[in-house]
Structure formats: structure tokens, C-alpha cells
Biotite code that builds the C-alpha atoms (Angstrom):
import biotite.structure as struc

atoms = struc.array([
    struc.Atom([0.051, -0.022, -0.003], chain_id="A", res_id=1, res_name="MET", atom_name="CA", element="C"),
    struc.Atom([2.891, 2.364, 0.803], chain_id="A", res_id=2, res_name="ARG", atom_name="CA", element="C"),
    struc.Atom([4.336, 1.937, -2.717], chain_id="A", res_id=3, res_name="LYS", atom_name="CA", element="C"),
    struc.Atom([0.911, 2.563, -4.269], chain_id="A", res_id=4, res_name="LEU", atom_name="CA", element="C"),
    struc.Atom([0.470, 5.736, -2.259], chain_id="A", res_id=5, res_name="LEU", atom_name="CA", element="C"),
    struc.Atom([4.040, 6.953, -3.330], chain_id="A", res_id=6, res_name="THR", atom_name="CA", element="C"),
    struc.Atom([3.265, 6.308, -7.001], chain_id="A", res_id=7, res_name="ILE", atom_name="CA", element="C"),
    struc.Atom([-0.094, 8.086, -6.667], chain_id="A", res_id=8, res_name="ALA", atom_name="CA", element="C"),
    struc.Atom([1.552, 11.040, -4.969], chain_id="A", res_id=9, res_name="GLY", atom_name="CA", element="C"),
    struc.Atom([4.134, 11.421, -7.691], chain_id="A", res_id=10, res_name="LEU", atom_name="CA", element="C"),
    struc.Atom([1.505, 11.067, -10.376], chain_id="A", res_id=11, res_name="LEU", atom_name="CA", element="C"),
    struc.Atom([-0.657, 13.774, -8.719], chain_id="A", res_id=12, res_name="PHE", atom_name="CA", element="C"),
    struc.Atom([2.299, 16.144, -8.336], chain_id="A", res_id=13, res_name="CYS", atom_name="CA", element="C"),
    struc.Atom([3.288, 15.764, -12.030], chain_id="A", res_id=14, res_name="THR", atom_name="CA", element="C"),
    struc.Atom([-0.208, 16.253, -13.181], chain_id="A", res_id=15, res_name="ILE", atom_name="CA", element="C"),
    struc.Atom([-0.624, 19.278, -10.964], chain_id="A", res_id=16, res_name="GLY", atom_name="CA", element="C"),
    struc.Atom([2.428, 20.945, -12.512], chain_id="A", res_id=17, res_name="GLU", atom_name="CA", element="C"),
    struc.Atom([1.417, 20.299, -16.047], chain_id="A", res_id=18, res_name="LEU", atom_name="CA", element="C"),
    struc.Atom([-2.267, 21.110, -15.713], chain_id="A", res_id=19, res_name="LEU", atom_name="CA", element="C"),
    struc.Atom([-2.248, 23.988, -13.267], chain_id="A", res_id=20, res_name="ALA", atom_name="CA", element="C"),
    struc.Atom([-5.423, 26.075, -13.049], chain_id="A", res_id=21, res_name="GLN", atom_name="CA", element="C"),
    struc.Atom([-7.431, 23.197, -14.589], chain_id="A", res_id=22, res_name="ASN", atom_name="CA", element="C"),
    struc.Atom([-7.066, 20.603, -11.803], chain_id="A", res_id=23, res_name="LEU", atom_name="CA", element="C"),
    struc.Atom([-9.860, 19.950, -9.344], chain_id="A", res_id=24, res_name="ASP", atom_name="CA", element="C"),
    struc.Atom([-8.567, 18.635, -6.051], chain_id="A", res_id=25, res_name="LEU", atom_name="CA", element="C"),
    struc.Atom([-11.331, 17.343, -3.834], chain_id="A", res_id=26, res_name="HIS", atom_name="CA", element="C"),
    struc.Atom([-11.748, 15.447, -0.580], chain_id="A", res_id=27, res_name="PHE", atom_name="CA", element="C"),
    struc.Atom([-14.764, 13.869, 1.026], chain_id="A", res_id=28, res_name="ASN", atom_name="CA", element="C"),
    struc.Atom([-15.691, 11.785, 4.039], chain_id="A", res_id=29, res_name="LEU", atom_name="CA", element="C"),
    struc.Atom([-18.767, 9.632, 4.520], chain_id="A", res_id=30, res_name="GLY", atom_name="CA", element="C"),
    struc.Atom([-20.094, 6.221, 5.114], chain_id="A", res_id=31, res_name="TYR", atom_name="CA", element="C"),
    struc.Atom([-19.230, 2.969, 3.273], chain_id="A", res_id=32, res_name="PHE", atom_name="CA", element="C"),
    struc.Atom([-21.365, -0.099, 3.019], chain_id="A", res_id=33, res_name="THR", atom_name="CA", element="C"),
    struc.Atom([-20.191, -3.482, 1.759], chain_id="A", res_id=34, res_name="ILE", atom_name="CA", element="C"),
    struc.Atom([-21.978, -5.195, -1.089], chain_id="A", res_id=35, res_name="GLY", atom_name="CA", element="C"),
    struc.Atom([-24.525, -7.894, -0.278], chain_id="A", res_id=36, res_name="ASP", atom_name="CA", element="C"),
    struc.Atom([-22.648, -10.579, -2.230], chain_id="A", res_id=37, res_name="GLN", atom_name="CA", element="C"),
    struc.Atom([-19.455, -10.163, -0.136], chain_id="A", res_id=38, res_name="ARG", atom_name="CA", element="C"),
    struc.Atom([-18.434, -13.178, 1.973], chain_id="A", res_id=39, res_name="ALA", atom_name="CA", element="C"),
    struc.Atom([-18.581, -10.982, 5.136], chain_id="A", res_id=40, res_name="ILE", atom_name="CA", element="C"),
    struc.Atom([-21.042, -11.737, 7.859], chain_id="A", res_id=41, res_name="GLU", atom_name="CA", element="C"),
    struc.Atom([-23.177, -8.955, 9.403], chain_id="A", res_id=42, res_name="LEU", atom_name="CA", element="C"),
    struc.Atom([-21.007, -5.983, 8.345], chain_id="A", res_id=43, res_name="PRO", atom_name="CA", element="C"),
    struc.Atom([-21.624, -2.685, 10.018], chain_id="A", res_id=44, res_name="SER", atom_name="CA", element="C"),
    struc.Atom([-21.776, 0.587, 8.167], chain_id="A", res_id=45, res_name="VAL", atom_name="CA", element="C"),
    struc.Atom([-18.209, 1.821, 7.933], chain_id="A", res_id=46, res_name="GLY", atom_name="CA", element="C"),
    struc.Atom([-16.424, 5.103, 7.300], chain_id="A", res_id=47, res_name="ILE", atom_name="CA", element="C"),
    struc.Atom([-14.838, 6.265, 4.106], chain_id="A", res_id=48, res_name="ASN", atom_name="CA", element="C"),
    struc.Atom([-12.194, 8.835, 2.941], chain_id="A", res_id=49, res_name="ALA", atom_name="CA", element="C"),
    struc.Atom([-11.739, 9.738, -0.721], chain_id="A", res_id=50, res_name="ASN", atom_name="CA", element="C"),
    struc.Atom([-9.133, 11.940, -2.407], chain_id="A", res_id=51, res_name="LEU", atom_name="CA", element="C"),
    struc.Atom([-9.462, 12.893, -6.141], chain_id="A", res_id=52, res_name="GLY", atom_name="CA", element="C"),
    struc.Atom([-7.499, 14.824, -8.771], chain_id="A", res_id=53, res_name="PHE", atom_name="CA", element="C"),
    struc.Atom([-9.494, 15.542, -11.885], chain_id="A", res_id=54, res_name="PHE", atom_name="CA", element="C"),
    struc.Atom([-8.398, 17.578, -14.939], chain_id="A", res_id=55, res_name="TYR", atom_name="CA", element="C"),
    struc.Atom([-11.116, 19.704, -16.485], chain_id="A", res_id=56, res_name="GLN", atom_name="CA", element="C"),
    struc.Atom([-10.948, 18.973, -20.183], chain_id="A", res_id=57, res_name="LEU", atom_name="CA", element="C"),
    struc.Atom([-13.650, 21.521, -20.981], chain_id="A", res_id=58, res_name="ASN", atom_name="CA", element="C"),
    struc.Atom([-17.063, 22.698, -19.707], chain_id="A", res_id=59, res_name="ASN", atom_name="CA", element="C"),
    struc.Atom([-18.546, 19.196, -20.243], chain_id="A", res_id=60, res_name="GLN", atom_name="CA", element="C"),
    struc.Atom([-15.862, 16.627, -19.505], chain_id="A", res_id=61, res_name="TRP", atom_name="CA", element="C"),
    struc.Atom([-13.236, 15.816, -16.853], chain_id="A", res_id=62, res_name="SER", atom_name="CA", element="C"),
    struc.Atom([-10.892, 12.939, -16.254], chain_id="A", res_id=63, res_name="MET", atom_name="CA", element="C"),
    struc.Atom([-8.732, 11.967, -13.340], chain_id="A", res_id=64, res_name="GLY", atom_name="CA", element="C"),
    struc.Atom([-7.825, 9.596, -10.543], chain_id="A", res_id=65, res_name="VAL", atom_name="CA", element="C"),
    struc.Atom([-9.259, 8.944, -7.122], chain_id="A", res_id=66, res_name="SER", atom_name="CA", element="C"),
    struc.Atom([-7.951, 7.116, -4.080], chain_id="A", res_id=67, res_name="LEU", atom_name="CA", element="C"),
    struc.Atom([-10.499, 5.725, -1.704], chain_id="A", res_id=68, res_name="ASN", atom_name="CA", element="C"),
    struc.Atom([-10.083, 4.003, 1.674], chain_id="A", res_id=69, res_name="ARG", atom_name="CA", element="C"),
    struc.Atom([-12.851, 2.451, 3.789], chain_id="A", res_id=70, res_name="SER", atom_name="CA", element="C"),
    struc.Atom([-13.004, 0.694, 7.122], chain_id="A", res_id=71, res_name="TRP", atom_name="CA", element="C"),
    struc.Atom([-15.795, -1.780, 8.094], chain_id="A", res_id=72, res_name="ASN", atom_name="CA", element="C"),
    struc.Atom([-16.225, -3.998, 11.116], chain_id="A", res_id=73, res_name="ASN", atom_name="CA", element="C"),
    struc.Atom([-18.289, -7.215, 11.015], chain_id="A", res_id=74, res_name="TYR", atom_name="CA", element="C"),
    struc.Atom([-19.511, -9.952, 13.246], chain_id="A", res_id=75, res_name="TYR", atom_name="CA", element="C"),
    struc.Atom([-18.833, -13.734, 12.549], chain_id="A", res_id=76, res_name="ARG", atom_name="CA", element="C"),
    struc.Atom([-22.069, -15.099, 13.982], chain_id="A", res_id=77, res_name="GLU", atom_name="CA", element="C"),
    struc.Atom([-21.515, -18.523, 12.367], chain_id="A", res_id=78, res_name="SER", atom_name="CA", element="C"),
    struc.Atom([-18.457, -19.047, 14.659], chain_id="A", res_id=79, res_name="MET", atom_name="CA", element="C"),
    struc.Atom([-20.325, -18.388, 17.874], chain_id="A", res_id=80, res_name="ALA", atom_name="CA", element="C"),
    struc.Atom([-20.047, -21.330, 20.208], chain_id="A", res_id=81, res_name="GLY", atom_name="CA", element="C"),
    struc.Atom([-16.731, -22.562, 18.837], chain_id="A", res_id=82, res_name="THR", atom_name="CA", element="C"),
    struc.Atom([-15.253, -24.709, 21.685], chain_id="A", res_id=83, res_name="PRO", atom_name="CA", element="C"),
    struc.Atom([-12.052, -23.092, 22.871], chain_id="A", res_id=84, res_name="ILE", atom_name="CA", element="C"),
    struc.Atom([-10.114, -24.296, 26.003], chain_id="A", res_id=85, res_name="MET", atom_name="CA", element="C"),
    struc.Atom([-8.882, -20.984, 27.233], chain_id="A", res_id=86, res_name="VAL", atom_name="CA", element="C"),
    struc.Atom([-11.468, -18.305, 26.412], chain_id="A", res_id=87, res_name="MET", atom_name="CA", element="C"),
    struc.Atom([-14.284, -17.676, 23.912], chain_id="A", res_id=88, res_name="PRO", atom_name="CA", element="C"),
    struc.Atom([-13.246, -17.053, 20.310], chain_id="A", res_id=89, res_name="LEU", atom_name="CA", element="C"),
    struc.Atom([-13.425, -13.272, 19.459], chain_id="A", res_id=90, res_name="PRO", atom_name="CA", element="C"),
    struc.Atom([-16.052, -12.905, 16.702], chain_id="A", res_id=91, res_name="LEU", atom_name="CA", element="C"),
    struc.Atom([-15.314, -9.440, 15.574], chain_id="A", res_id=92, res_name="GLU", atom_name="CA", element="C"),
    struc.Atom([-13.455, -8.776, 12.275], chain_id="A", res_id=93, res_name="GLY", atom_name="CA", element="C"),
    struc.Atom([-12.241, -5.766, 10.405], chain_id="A", res_id=94, res_name="THR", atom_name="CA", element="C"),
    struc.Atom([-12.135, -5.215, 6.552], chain_id="A", res_id=95, res_name="LEU", atom_name="CA", element="C"),
    struc.Atom([-10.049, -2.339, 5.229], chain_id="A", res_id=96, res_name="THR", atom_name="CA", element="C"),
    struc.Atom([-10.394, -1.664, 1.487], chain_id="A", res_id=97, res_name="SER", atom_name="CA", element="C"),
    struc.Atom([-8.362, 0.625, -0.808], chain_id="A", res_id=98, res_name="ASP", atom_name="CA", element="C"),
    struc.Atom([-9.668, 1.586, -4.306], chain_id="A", res_id=99, res_name="HIS", atom_name="CA", element="C"),
    struc.Atom([-7.474, 3.359, -6.837], chain_id="A", res_id=100, res_name="PHE", atom_name="CA", element="C"),
    struc.Atom([-9.435, 4.336, -9.949], chain_id="A", res_id=101, res_name="SER", atom_name="CA", element="C"),
    struc.Atom([-9.087, 6.282, -13.248], chain_id="A", res_id=102, res_name="PHE", atom_name="CA", element="C"),
    struc.Atom([-12.316, 7.919, -14.303], chain_id="A", res_id=103, res_name="MET", atom_name="CA", element="C"),
    struc.Atom([-13.986, 9.944, -16.965], chain_id="A", res_id=104, res_name="VAL", atom_name="CA", element="C"),
    struc.Atom([-16.822, 12.219, -15.942], chain_id="A", res_id=105, res_name="ASN", atom_name="CA", element="C"),
    struc.Atom([-19.585, 14.146, -17.696], chain_id="A", res_id=106, res_name="ARG", atom_name="CA", element="C"),
    struc.Atom([-20.408, 17.586, -16.323], chain_id="A", res_id=107, res_name="LYS", atom_name="CA", element="C"),
    struc.Atom([-23.755, 19.309, -16.470], chain_id="A", res_id=108, res_name="ILE", atom_name="CA", element="C"),
    struc.Atom([-24.046, 23.026, -15.349], chain_id="A", res_id=109, res_name="ALA", atom_name="CA", element="C"),
    struc.Atom([-27.072, 23.846, -13.427], chain_id="A", res_id=110, res_name="LEU", atom_name="CA", element="C"),
    struc.Atom([-28.408, 27.235, -12.300], chain_id="A", res_id=111, res_name="PRO", atom_name="CA", element="C"),
    struc.Atom([-26.933, 29.137, -9.358], chain_id="A", res_id=112, res_name="PHE", atom_name="CA", element="C"),
    struc.Atom([-23.363, 27.846, -10.091], chain_id="A", res_id=113, res_name="SER", atom_name="CA", element="C"),
    struc.Atom([-24.318, 24.287, -9.214], chain_id="A", res_id=114, res_name="ILE", atom_name="CA", element="C"),
    struc.Atom([-22.541, 21.527, -11.077], chain_id="A", res_id=115, res_name="LEU", atom_name="CA", element="C"),
    struc.Atom([-23.766, 17.993, -11.563], chain_id="A", res_id=116, res_name="LEU", atom_name="CA", element="C"),
    struc.Atom([-21.040, 15.481, -12.495], chain_id="A", res_id=117, res_name="GLU", atom_name="CA", element="C"),
    struc.Atom([-21.025, 11.728, -13.068], chain_id="A", res_id=118, res_name="GLY", atom_name="CA", element="C"),
    struc.Atom([-18.912, 9.140, -14.709], chain_id="A", res_id=119, res_name="GLY", atom_name="CA", element="C"),
    struc.Atom([-17.453, 5.656, -14.820], chain_id="A", res_id=120, res_name="VAL", atom_name="CA", element="C"),
    struc.Atom([-13.957, 4.205, -14.783], chain_id="A", res_id=121, res_name="GLY", atom_name="CA", element="C"),
    struc.Atom([-11.650, 1.326, -14.078], chain_id="A", res_id=122, res_name="ILE", atom_name="CA", element="C"),
    struc.Atom([-9.249, 0.626, -11.278], chain_id="A", res_id=123, res_name="GLY", atom_name="CA", element="C"),
    struc.Atom([-7.923, -1.811, -8.734], chain_id="A", res_id=124, res_name="MET", atom_name="CA", element="C"),
    struc.Atom([-8.734, -2.708, -5.128], chain_id="A", res_id=125, res_name="PHE", atom_name="CA", element="C"),
    struc.Atom([-6.759, -4.137, -2.243], chain_id="A", res_id=126, res_name="VAL", atom_name="CA", element="C"),
    struc.Atom([-8.588, -5.654, 0.750], chain_id="A", res_id=127, res_name="ASP", atom_name="CA", element="C"),
    struc.Atom([-7.080, -6.380, 4.157], chain_id="A", res_id=128, res_name="ARG", atom_name="CA", element="C"),
    struc.Atom([-9.246, -8.732, 6.264], chain_id="A", res_id=129, res_name="ASN", atom_name="CA", element="C"),
    struc.Atom([-8.401, -9.291, 10.000], chain_id="A", res_id=130, res_name="ASN", atom_name="CA", element="C"),
    struc.Atom([-10.207, -11.874, 12.118], chain_id="A", res_id=131, res_name="TYR", atom_name="CA", element="C"),
    struc.Atom([-9.511, -14.632, 14.668], chain_id="A", res_id=132, res_name="TYR", atom_name="CA", element="C"),
    struc.Atom([-9.458, -18.307, 13.831], chain_id="A", res_id=133, res_name="ALA", atom_name="CA", element="C"),
    struc.Atom([-9.307, -21.352, 16.127], chain_id="A", res_id=134, res_name="PRO", atom_name="CA", element="C"),
    struc.Atom([-6.191, -23.632, 15.991], chain_id="A", res_id=135, res_name="VAL", atom_name="CA", element="C"),
    struc.Atom([-4.928, -26.918, 17.354], chain_id="A", res_id=136, res_name="TYR", atom_name="CA", element="C"),
    struc.Atom([-8.050, -29.077, 17.665], chain_id="A", res_id=137, res_name="PHE", atom_name="CA", element="C"),
    struc.Atom([-7.975, -31.595, 20.539], chain_id="A", res_id=138, res_name="ASN", atom_name="CA", element="C"),
    struc.Atom([-9.639, -34.860, 19.404], chain_id="A", res_id=139, res_name="GLU", atom_name="CA", element="C"),
    struc.Atom([-10.051, -36.159, 22.996], chain_id="A", res_id=140, res_name="ASP", atom_name="CA", element="C"),
    struc.Atom([-11.758, -33.097, 24.354], chain_id="A", res_id=141, res_name="LYS", atom_name="CA", element="C"),
    struc.Atom([-13.460, -32.032, 21.109], chain_id="A", res_id=142, res_name="GLN", atom_name="CA", element="C"),
    struc.Atom([-12.285, -28.376, 21.410], chain_id="A", res_id=143, res_name="GLU", atom_name="CA", element="C"),
    struc.Atom([-9.613, -26.127, 20.144], chain_id="A", res_id=144, res_name="TYR", atom_name="CA", element="C"),
    struc.Atom([-6.540, -25.207, 22.229], chain_id="A", res_id=145, res_name="ARG", atom_name="CA", element="C"),
    struc.Atom([-6.496, -21.603, 21.229], chain_id="A", res_id=146, res_name="GLY", atom_name="CA", element="C"),
    struc.Atom([-6.804, -19.074, 18.388], chain_id="A", res_id=147, res_name="PHE", atom_name="CA", element="C"),
    struc.Atom([-4.765, -16.528, 16.527], chain_id="A", res_id=148, res_name="PHE", atom_name="CA", element="C"),
    struc.Atom([-5.209, -13.447, 14.358], chain_id="A", res_id=149, res_name="LEU", atom_name="CA", element="C"),
    struc.Atom([-5.558, -13.970, 10.601], chain_id="A", res_id=150, res_name="ILE", atom_name="CA", element="C"),
    struc.Atom([-4.313, -11.161, 8.312], chain_id="A", res_id=151, res_name="ASP", atom_name="CA", element="C"),
    struc.Atom([-5.559, -11.836, 4.786], chain_id="A", res_id=152, res_name="GLU", atom_name="CA", element="C"),
    struc.Atom([-5.001, -9.752, 1.641], chain_id="A", res_id=153, res_name="TYR", atom_name="CA", element="C"),
    struc.Atom([-6.856, -9.890, -1.651], chain_id="A", res_id=154, res_name="SER", atom_name="CA", element="C"),
    struc.Atom([-6.838, -7.743, -4.799], chain_id="A", res_id=155, res_name="GLN", atom_name="CA", element="C"),
    struc.Atom([-8.552, -7.395, -8.141], chain_id="A", res_id=156, res_name="GLY", atom_name="CA", element="C"),
    struc.Atom([-10.080, -5.110, -10.695], chain_id="A", res_id=157, res_name="ILE", atom_name="CA", element="C"),
    struc.Atom([-12.930, -2.775, -9.973], chain_id="A", res_id=158, res_name="THR", atom_name="CA", element="C"),
    struc.Atom([-15.299, -0.757, -12.037], chain_id="A", res_id=159, res_name="PHE", atom_name="CA", element="C"),
    struc.Atom([-16.498, 2.446, -10.253], chain_id="A", res_id=160, res_name="PRO", atom_name="CA", element="C"),
    struc.Atom([-19.497, 4.705, -11.042], chain_id="A", res_id=161, res_name="ALA", atom_name="CA", element="C"),
    struc.Atom([-19.342, 8.049, -9.313], chain_id="A", res_id=162, res_name="GLN", atom_name="CA", element="C"),
    struc.Atom([-21.478, 11.163, -9.072], chain_id="A", res_id=163, res_name="PHE", atom_name="CA", element="C"),
    struc.Atom([-21.223, 14.540, -7.368], chain_id="A", res_id=164, res_name="SER", atom_name="CA", element="C"),
    struc.Atom([-23.467, 17.600, -6.907], chain_id="A", res_id=165, res_name="LEU", atom_name="CA", element="C"),
    struc.Atom([-21.694, 20.755, -5.809], chain_id="A", res_id=166, res_name="ARG", atom_name="CA", element="C"),
    struc.Atom([-21.844, 24.578, -5.732], chain_id="A", res_id=167, res_name="LYS", atom_name="CA", element="C"),
    struc.Atom([-18.856, 26.546, -6.849], chain_id="A", res_id=168, res_name="GLU", atom_name="CA", element="C"),
    struc.Atom([-17.595, 29.712, -5.163], chain_id="A", res_id=169, res_name="PHE", atom_name="CA", element="C"),
    struc.Atom([-15.215, 32.381, -6.533], chain_id="A", res_id=170, res_name="TYR", atom_name="CA", element="C"),
    struc.Atom([-14.127, 30.070, -9.370], chain_id="A", res_id=171, res_name="ASN", atom_name="CA", element="C"),
    struc.Atom([-11.864, 28.323, -6.863], chain_id="A", res_id=172, res_name="LYS", atom_name="CA", element="C"),
    struc.Atom([-13.836, 26.500, -4.110], chain_id="A", res_id=173, res_name="TRP", atom_name="CA", element="C"),
    struc.Atom([-16.753, 24.014, -4.255], chain_id="A", res_id=174, res_name="SER", atom_name="CA", element="C"),
    struc.Atom([-18.814, 22.277, -1.639], chain_id="A", res_id=175, res_name="ILE", atom_name="CA", element="C"),
    struc.Atom([-21.380, 19.528, -2.112], chain_id="A", res_id=176, res_name="GLY", atom_name="CA", element="C"),
    struc.Atom([-21.988, 15.806, -1.855], chain_id="A", res_id=177, res_name="ILE", atom_name="CA", element="C"),
    struc.Atom([-20.404, 12.872, -3.597], chain_id="A", res_id=178, res_name="GLN", atom_name="CA", element="C"),
    struc.Atom([-21.066, 9.142, -3.901], chain_id="A", res_id=179, res_name="GLY", atom_name="CA", element="C"),
    struc.Atom([-19.825, 6.105, -5.805], chain_id="A", res_id=180, res_name="ALA", atom_name="CA", element="C"),
    struc.Atom([-20.593, 2.468, -6.356], chain_id="A", res_id=181, res_name="VAL", atom_name="CA", element="C"),
    struc.Atom([-17.803, -0.113, -6.881], chain_id="A", res_id=182, res_name="TYR", atom_name="CA", element="C"),
    struc.Atom([-18.349, -3.274, -8.888], chain_id="A", res_id=183, res_name="TYR", atom_name="CA", element="C"),
    struc.Atom([-15.898, -6.258, -9.113], chain_id="A", res_id=184, res_name="ASP", atom_name="CA", element="C"),
    struc.Atom([-14.784, -8.105, -12.280], chain_id="A", res_id=185, res_name="GLN", atom_name="CA", element="C"),
    struc.Atom([-18.020, -10.131, -12.328], chain_id="A", res_id=186, res_name="PHE", atom_name="CA", element="C"),
    struc.Atom([-20.045, -6.790, -12.057], chain_id="A", res_id=187, res_name="PHE", atom_name="CA", element="C"),
    struc.Atom([-21.270, -7.569, -8.649], chain_id="A", res_id=188, res_name="LYS", atom_name="CA", element="C"),
    struc.Atom([-21.476, -4.665, -6.195], chain_id="A", res_id=189, res_name="ARG", atom_name="CA", element="C"),
    struc.Atom([-18.466, -4.546, -3.799], chain_id="A", res_id=190, res_name="ARG", atom_name="CA", element="C"),
    struc.Atom([-19.564, -1.476, -1.932], chain_id="A", res_id=191, res_name="GLY", atom_name="CA", element="C"),
    struc.Atom([-20.741, 2.121, -2.077], chain_id="A", res_id=192, res_name="LYS", atom_name="CA", element="C"),
    struc.Atom([-20.017, 5.356, -0.304], chain_id="A", res_id=193, res_name="TYR", atom_name="CA", element="C"),
    struc.Atom([-21.737, 8.677, 0.123], chain_id="A", res_id=194, res_name="PHE", atom_name="CA", element="C"),
    struc.Atom([-20.827, 11.867, 1.979], chain_id="A", res_id=195, res_name="GLY", atom_name="CA", element="C"),
    struc.Atom([-19.953, 15.666, 1.936], chain_id="A", res_id=196, res_name="PRO", atom_name="CA", element="C"),
    struc.Atom([-17.358, 16.903, -0.580], chain_id="A", res_id=197, res_name="ARG", atom_name="CA", element="C"),
    struc.Atom([-14.975, 19.784, -0.454], chain_id="A", res_id=198, res_name="LEU", atom_name="CA", element="C"),
    struc.Atom([-13.061, 20.885, -3.572], chain_id="A", res_id=199, res_name="GLY", atom_name="CA", element="C"),
    struc.Atom([-10.447, 23.355, -4.685], chain_id="A", res_id=200, res_name="PHE", atom_name="CA", element="C"),
    struc.Atom([-9.276, 24.315, -8.235], chain_id="A", res_id=201, res_name="TYR", atom_name="CA", element="C"),
    struc.Atom([-5.438, 24.444, -8.381], chain_id="A", res_id=202, res_name="LEU", atom_name="CA", element="C"),
])
């Protein structure tokens, strides 16, 4: 993840120098929910942070990159009652997801300096899943001797669809809302986010 952030930072800096005055830098926070098809039991609504750099091609189109991170906790109800010698098996888990996307957006100017923008793209995701698993099953007592923390990583291709509605101020600032839906390579929903958005034109 650190290498990915370094590459993204260098890319953003390079783009910023080349495309000054036409680059929209925006940041938003909000909630993130995991898709229903995910192999995650009873996930809670998580939090989300998104950073985007988009070049304004003209009054109708923009393109750029976004980096999104989300945190979700979940509860492994199916593991309740697992026999452990020492203490009960912790049933809580945490899923951290990173989405790095390239997107093309269509812009529609509305009255009162309000801008509606939406688009689609392609990118990649990296998931980190932390949970506890039982180990060392005792055949005589029919119970496990203990448990340890599992740290699993997975990655793949993602297809995001994003929208924003914002009001612009002084040709530099913008404030509004933004949301997105992420689909996996089988076009099943991985998750979605929504929240307030703050932008600045470099």
C-alpha cells in the first residue's frame, strides 16, 4: 500500500504541475457499506475517505484519478459457540479496502453555479481482512486449544461509477456531496459510499 501511495503522490504532483489552473482537487468523508454478495457476515456501516484529482478537459468533461479507503467492522455469527479451551473465540473482524481508480466524468451546469457530475472508470482494489481463527483441535476433548489473528490480503479489478453535486464559489472552491458504487470483475457490487465533498481548483 505504501508503494501505491508513493506512486499516486508522484503522479498527482506531475499532473498538478502540467495542468495547473485546470485541476480539481477534492476530498470527502462519509459512510461506506459492503455489497450484499461479499463473503462478510453482518457487516456494520463503515467510514470512508476519498481523495481525487481531476483535470477539467472543458465545460462538459473531466478525467482523473481517485484514491478511496474504507473501514468496516463485521461479526462472525456462524463461529459463535466454537469450543475453545482458554477463552471464547473473538467474533469481531475488520475489513479495510483501498480503491485506486481512473475515471472519465460528464459535467452538467445547473443554475446558481451548481454543477452535476457523473462518470465511470476502471481501477484496482486491495482488501485487508483481520479476524480470529481457532487452532490446534484436541480430538479427545473435542475443542480447540486456542486461536490466533488472521491477516488476509486480496486484490482485483474494480469498475466504479461516481457522481457529485456541488456549488462553486469564486471560481476556486466548491462544496457539495459525492457518492460512488464499486463493482468487481463479475460486475457484482463490492460497496458504495456517500458523503460531503470539499473541492479546490489548483
